[in-house]
C-alpha positions in Angstrom: -56.6 -28.4 -28.5 -55.7 -25.0 -30.0 -57.3 -23.3 -27.0 -55.1 -25.5 -24.7 -51.9 -24.6 -26.6 -52.9 -21.0 -26.5 -53.3 -21.0 -22.8 -49.9 -22.7 -22.4 -48.3 -20.1 -24.6 -50.0 -17.3 -22.7 -48.9 -18.7 -19.4 -45.3 -19.0 -20.6 -45.4 -15.4 -22.0 -46.9 -14.1 -18.7 -44.2 -15.9 -16.7 -41.5 -14.3 -18.9 -42.9 -10.8 -18.3 -42.2 -9.0 -15.0 -44.5 -6.7 -13.2 -43.3 -3.2 -12.7 -40.6 -3.0 -10.0 -41.6 -1.2 -6.8 -39.6 1.5 -5.0 -39.7 1.6 -1.2 -37.9 3.5 1.6 -37.6 1.1 4.5 -37.7 2.4 8.1 -34.5 2.4 10.2 -32.4 1.3 7.2 -30.6 4.6 6.5 -32.7 5.4 3.5 -33.8 8.7 2.1 -35.6 9.2 -1.3 -38.6 11.0 -2.6 -40.5 7.9 -3.7 -43.6 9.9 -4.8 -41.6 11.9 -7.3 -39.6 8.9 -8.6 -40.6 7.0 -11.7 -40.4 3.6 -13.2 -41.0 3.3 -17.0 -40.7 0.2 -19.2 -38.0 0.4 -21.9 -38.5 -2.7 -24.0 -37.1 -5.5 -21.8 -35.5 -3.0 -19.4 -36.7 -0.5 -16.9 -35.8 3.2 -16.7 -35.9 4.5 -13.2 -35.6 8.1 -12.1 -34.8 8.3 -8.4 -35.4 11.8 -6.9 -33.4 12.6 -3.8 -35.2 14.0 -0.9 -34.2 16.6 1.7 -33.1 15.5 5.2 -36.3 14.9 7.2 -38.3 15.5 4.0 -38.4 19.2 4.9 -39.5 21.7 2.3 -37.0 23.1 -0.1 -35.3 26.1 1.4 -35.7 25.0 5.1 -32.2 23.4 4.9 -29.4 24.3 2.5 -29.6 22.4 -0.7 -26.1 21.0 -0.2 -27.4 19.0 2.8 -29.1 16.7 0.2 -26.4 14.1 -0.3 -27.7 10.7 0.8 -30.1 8.3 -0.7 -31.1 4.7 -0.3 -34.1 2.5 -1.1 -35.4 -1.0 -1.8 -36.3 -2.1 -5.3 -38.8 -4.9 -5.2 -41.1 -7.0 -7.4 -38.1 -8.1 -9.6 -38.3 -10.9 -12.2 -36.7 -13.8 -10.4 -36.7 -16.0 -13.6 -34.5 -13.8 -15.8 -33.4 -11.0 -13.6 -33.9 -7.3 -14.5 -31.9 -4.6 -16.3 -32.4 -1.3 -14.5 -31.3 2.0 -16.0 -31.1 4.3 -13.0 -30.8 8.1 -13.0 -30.5 9.7 -9.5 -31.6 13.4 -9.7 -31.9 16.4 -7.3 -28.5 15.5 -6.0 -26.1 18.0 -4.4 -22.8 16.1 -5.0 -21.0 16.0 -8.3 -18.4 13.4 -7.6 -19.0 9.9 -9.1 -19.6 7.5 -6.3 -20.2 3.9 -7.3 -23.3 2.8 -5.5 -23.7 -0.1 -3.1 -26.3 -2.9 -3.3 -27.4 -5.8 -1.1 -28.9 -9.0 -2.6 -29.6 -10.6 0.8 -31.9 -8.1 2.5 -29.1 -5.9 3.9 -27.1 -8.6 5.6 -24.1 -7.9 3.3 -23.4 -5.2 0.7 -20.9 -4.5 -2.0 -20.3 -2.0 -4.8 -22.5 -2.6 -7.9 -20.6 -4.1 -10.8 -19.6 -1.8 -13.6 -18.2 1.7 -13.9 -18.9 4.7 -11.7 -22.0 6.7 -12.6 -21.9 9.4 -15.3 -23.6 12.8 -15.6 -25.0 15.1 -16.7 -24.3 17.7 -14.1 -24.9 16.4 -10.5 -27.1 13.6 -11.8 -25.9 10.0 -11.2 -26.6 7.7 -14.1 -25.8 4.0 -14.0 -27.1 0.5 -14.9 -27.5 -2.6 -12.8 -28.5 -6.1 -13.9 -30.1 -8.1 -11.1 -29.3 -11.9 -11.0 -32.0 -14.5 -11.5 -33.6 -15.7 -8.2 -33.4 -12.2 -6.6 -36.9 -10.7 -5.9 -35.6 -7.5 -4.3 -32.4 -5.5 -3.8 -31.4 -2.7 -1.5 -29.5 0.1 -3.0 -27.6 3.0 -1.4 -25.2 5.7 -2.4 -22.5 4.2 -0.2 -22.1 1.4 2.3 -24.8 1.7 5.0 -24.5 1.7 8.7 -27.7 1.6 10.8 -28.4 1.6 14.5 -29.2 -2.1 14.2 -25.7 -2.7 12.8 -24.3 -0.7 15.7 -26.1 -2.8 18.2 -25.0 -6.1 16.6 -21.4 -4.9 16.5 -21.4 -3.8 20.1 -22.9 -7.1 21.2 -19.7 -8.8 20.1 -17.7 -7.3 23.0 -20.5 -6.8 25.6 -18.7 -9.1 28.1 -15.2 -7.7 27.6 -14.0 -6.3 30.9 -11.9 -3.7 29.0 -15.0 -2.0 27.6 -17.5 0.0 29.7 -20.6 0.8 27.6 -22.5 3.9 28.9 -25.8 5.4 27.7 -24.9 9.1 27.9 -28.2 10.4 26.6 -31.1 10.0 24.3 -31.7 11.4 20.8 -34.9 13.4 20.0 -36.5 10.2 18.9 -35.4 8.4 22.1 -32.5 6.4 20.7 -29.6 5.7 22.9 -26.4 7.6 22.5 -23.7 5.2 23.5 -20.1 5.8 24.7 -17.5 3.1 24.9 -14.7 3.6 27.4 -11.8 1.2 26.7 -8.7 0.8 28.8 -6.9 -1.9 30.7 -8.8 -2.3 34.0 -5.8 -4.0 35.6 -3.6 -0.9 35.5 -4.1 2.1 37.6 -5.8 5.1 35.9 -3.4 7.6 37.5 -1.3 9.2 34.8 -3.2 7.7 31.9 -3.8 9.9 28.9 -7.4 10.3 27.7 -8.5 10.2 24.0 -12.0 11.3 23.0 -13.4 10.2 19.6 -16.9 10.8 18.2 -18.2 9.5 14.8 -20.6 10.9 12.3 -22.2 13.9 13.8 -23.3 14.2 10.2 -25.2 10.9 10.2 -24.5 9.4 6.8 -20.8 10.2 6.6 -20.4 6.5 7.0 -16.6 6.1 6.7 -16.6 7.5 10.3 -18.4 4.4 11.6 -16.0 2.0 10.0 -13.0 3.9 11.4 -14.5 3.6 14.9 -15.0 -0.1 14.3 -11.5 -0.6 13.2 -10.1 1.3 16.2 -12.1 -0.8 18.7 -11.0 -4.0 16.9 -7.4 -2.9 17.2 -7.8 -2.0 20.9 -9.3 -5.4 21.8 -7.1 -7.4 19.5 -4.6 -8.4 22.2 -1.4 -7.4 20.3 1.5 -6.0 22.2 0.8 -2.6 20.7 -2.9 -2.6 21.7 -2.1 -3.8 25.2 0.5 -1.0 25.6 -2.1 1.6 24.5 -4.7 0.3 27.0 -2.2 0.3 29.8 -1.4 3.9 29.2 -4.5 5.5 27.7 -8.2 5.7 28.3 -10.1 5.9 25.0 -13.7 7.2 25.0 -15.6 6.6 21.7 -19.1 7.7 20.8 -19.5 5.4 17.7 -22.8 6.9 16.5 -23.2 10.6 17.5 -26.4 11.1 15.6 -28.4 7.9 15.8 -31.7 9.4 14.6 -30.1 10.8 11.5 -28.6 7.4 10.6 -31.9 5.5 11.2 -34.0 7.8 9.1 -31.5 8.5 6.3 -30.5 12.1 6.9 -27.2 13.1 5.5 -26.3 16.1 7.6 -28.8 16.8 10.4 -30.5 15.2 13.4 -34.2 14.6 13.7 -34.8 18.2 14.6 -33.2 19.3 11.3 -30.2 20.8 13.2 -26.7 20.6 11.9 -25.1 19.4 15.1 -21.5 20.4 14.2 -22.4 24.1 14.3 -23.8 23.6 17.8 -20.2 23.3 19.1 -19.8 27.1 18.6 -22.0 27.6 21.7 -22.3 24.1 23.2 -23.5 25.3 26.6 -26.4 27.1 24.9 -27.4 24.1 22.7 -30.8 22.4 23.3 -29.9 19.5 21.1 -29.7 16.3 23.2 -26.8 14.8 21.2 -24.6 17.9 21.9 -25.7 18.0 25.5 -24.8 14.4 26.0 -21.3 14.7 24.5 -20.6 18.2 26.0 -21.5 16.9 29.4 -19.2 14.0 29.2 -16.3 16.1 27.8 -16.8 18.7 30.6 -16.8 16.0 33.2 -13.5 14.6 32.0 -11.9 18.0 31.8 -13.1 19.3 35.2 -12.9 22.9 36.1 -10.2 25.5 36.5 -10.2 25.0 40.2 -10.5 21.2 40.0 -9.2 19.9 36.6 -10.0 16.3 35.8 -7.6 13.6 36.9 -7.4 12.2 33.3 -8.3 15.1 31.0 -8.7 14.7 27.3 -5.5 15.6 25.5 -6.4 14.2 22.0 -9.8 14.5 20.3 -10.8 13.1 16.9 -13.9 14.3 15.1 -14.6 11.7 12.4 -16.5 12.8 9.3 -16.5 12.1 5.5 -16.5 14.5 2.6 -17.2 14.8 -1.2 -15.2 15.8 -4.2 -11.8 15.0 -2.7 -10.1 11.8 -3.6 -8.4 10.7 -0.4 -8.9 11.1 3.4 -7.6 14.3 5.0 -7.4 16.3 8.2 -8.7 19.8 8.7 -5.7 21.4 10.2 -5.8 25.0 11.6 -3.9 28.2 11.1 -1.7 29.2 14.0 -3.2 32.7 14.2 -4.9 32.8 17.6 -6.2 35.3 18.9 -8.5 36.0 16.0 -9.1 32.6 14.4 -7.3 29.3 14.2 -5.3 27.9 17.2 -2.2 28.7 19.1 1.2 27.7 17.6 1.7 25.1 20.3 -1.6 23.4 19.4 -0.7 23.6 15.7 2.5 21.9 16.4 0.6 19.0 18.0 -1.6 18.8 15.0 1.5 18.3 12.8 2.7 15.6 15.3 -0.6 13.8 15.0 -0.9 14.0 11.2 2.6 12.7 10.8 1.9 9.8 13.2 -1.3 8.7 11.4 0.2 9.0 7.9 3.0 6.8 8.9 0.5 4.1 10.0 -2.2 4.4 7.3 -1.4 3.9 3.6 -4.8 5.2 2.7 -4.6 8.4 4.8 -1.1 9.0 3.6 -2.3 9.3 0.1 -4.2 12.5 1.0 -3.2 16.0 1.7 -4.7 18.3 4.3 -7.2 21.1 4.2 -7.0 24.3 6.3 -9.8 25.5 8.5 -9.6 29.0 9.9 -12.2 28.3 12.6 -13.8 31.6 11.8 -16.8 32.0 13.9 -15.6 29.1 16.2 -18.3 26.6 15.0 -16.6 23.2 15.6 -15.7 21.0 18.5 -12.0 21.9 17.9 -12.9 25.5 18.8 -14.5 24.5 22.0 -11.6 22.4 23.1 -9.1 25.1 22.2 -11.0 28.1 23.7 -12.2 26.5 26.8 -9.2 24.3 27.7 -6.0 24.7 25.6 -5.6 28.4 26.2 -6.1 28.0 29.9 -3.0 27.3 32.1 -4.9 24.7 34.1 -4.9 22.2 31.2 -2.5 20.7 28.8 -3.0 21.6 25.1 -5.7 19.5 23.5 -4.9 18.2 20.0 -8.5 18.4 18.6 -8.9 17.8 14.9 -11.4 16.6 12.2 -10.5 13.5 10.1 -12.5 13.2 6.9 -13.0 10.0 5.0 -14.0 9.9 1.3 -16.4 7.8 -0.6 -14.8 6.4 -3.8 -11.1 5.9 -3.9 -9.3 3.2 -2.0 -5.6 2.6 -1.3 -5.1 0.7 -4.6 -5.2 2.7 -7.9 -8.6 2.3 -9.7 -10.1 0.2 -6.9 -13.0 1.6 -4.9 -12.8 1.7 -1.2 -14.6 -0.7 1.2 -15.5 -0.6 4.8 -12.5 -2.7 5.6 -10.2 0.0 4.1 -11.6 2.4 6.7 -11.5 -0.2 9.5 -7.8 -0.6 8.6 -7.5 3.2 9.0 -9.2 2.9 12.4 -6.5 0.3 13.4 -4.0 2.9 12.2 -5.5 5.4 14.5 -4.8 3.1 17.4 -1.2 2.7 16.4 -0.9 6.4 15.8 -2.2 7.0 19.4 0.6 4.8 20.6 3.2 6.8 18.6 1.8 10.2 19.4 2.1 9.5 23.1 5.5 7.8 22.7 4.3 4.5 24.1 6.7 1.6 23.7 5.1 -1.9 23.6 6.6 -4.6 25.8 9.0 -6.8 23.9 7.9 -10.3 23.1 8.7 -12.8 25.7 11.9 -14.7 25.0 11.5 -18.1 23.5 12.7 -21.0 25.7 14.0 -23.3 23.0 15.1 -25.8 25.6 11.5 -26.4 26.7 10.4 -26.5 23.1 12.8 -29.3 22.4 11.5 -31.2 25.4 14.1 -30.3 28.0 13.4 -30.4 31.7 
């Protein structure tokens, strides 16, 4: 009898104790972590975890600048489903000092939200926080910020695959043979002659994920059927590359592609680049712009380069000094930048909270330089308003409330409205209401 009671007590004790949680980086889930150097140590009824960030592509230290090490994600498995777990987490080897409240998924990545509780604390660049997993949850996924994977991109694009206003084109393949998609959106029922063209590409730096959400919000606006959206589509052709660095997103790089190349700097000499992502986008841009002897029928006149940044509270634009030749841009292009920034601030409460940063374009490294030097300063083309818009990771439009993907989707909708305002497009007035018919008249 005593032996039987002992076995019952042992079984109950064993059931109350959890095995050590496991740490895993899942393929294609925008995850990057040095699992081999990370540790899990029991601390009474809790677990202390030290998560060591890894370099993009897991390259050796020194191959890439240390400040490229800014993204992490993982799955934590083998959790106690009876009582839940208390996990004390320290993220080390980081190269960002701002306190970004991480994101978790309790349903295998289908949905995600900020973890409960305050933002991480230090010391230094380390990120220190605690999470308590609910009972019934055997594993969680955890990221620095809301994830956006190639699978999420495909699922989103499937939602408008049959829409005649959208033409989806595979403009190239990444080093790991992933498709680089371009969405061209306009009203097919109106003639293209005289339409303005807007080019937008998102997340050349793969894990600057606010860029994806802005692209989603813009497309949602354009296809929403409002008078404003319809007016834009009747007057504008919008070309969007919603994931400019698909390999980087899939494998969890923050800044580079699968070849460990910072694609943004390739724009300094795009015709010499051997990176397929740049070749794909440059080829499309050049095709739209045409040549000096035969300019394109609908050349790009507005270009947005969507990114995200650290250590700044609210979204901002990189505007440019009007000091061309030397650096910067011409005064006429600078005037267009002011016109654009005013338009988007008037439409986006979140973007309106931020200021602007200045970029001198010294060395001409960015896509703005290519558009300015190859097209804006040539008499055969109109000035191109080309600018970088940076999202941020923590603050939202409401004081003390962290941002969400929907906040940036709202900013994407604001981009659509700002395009309308920038070009001076006036939506058609609503049709008059026939009150006689409403009342049953004949």
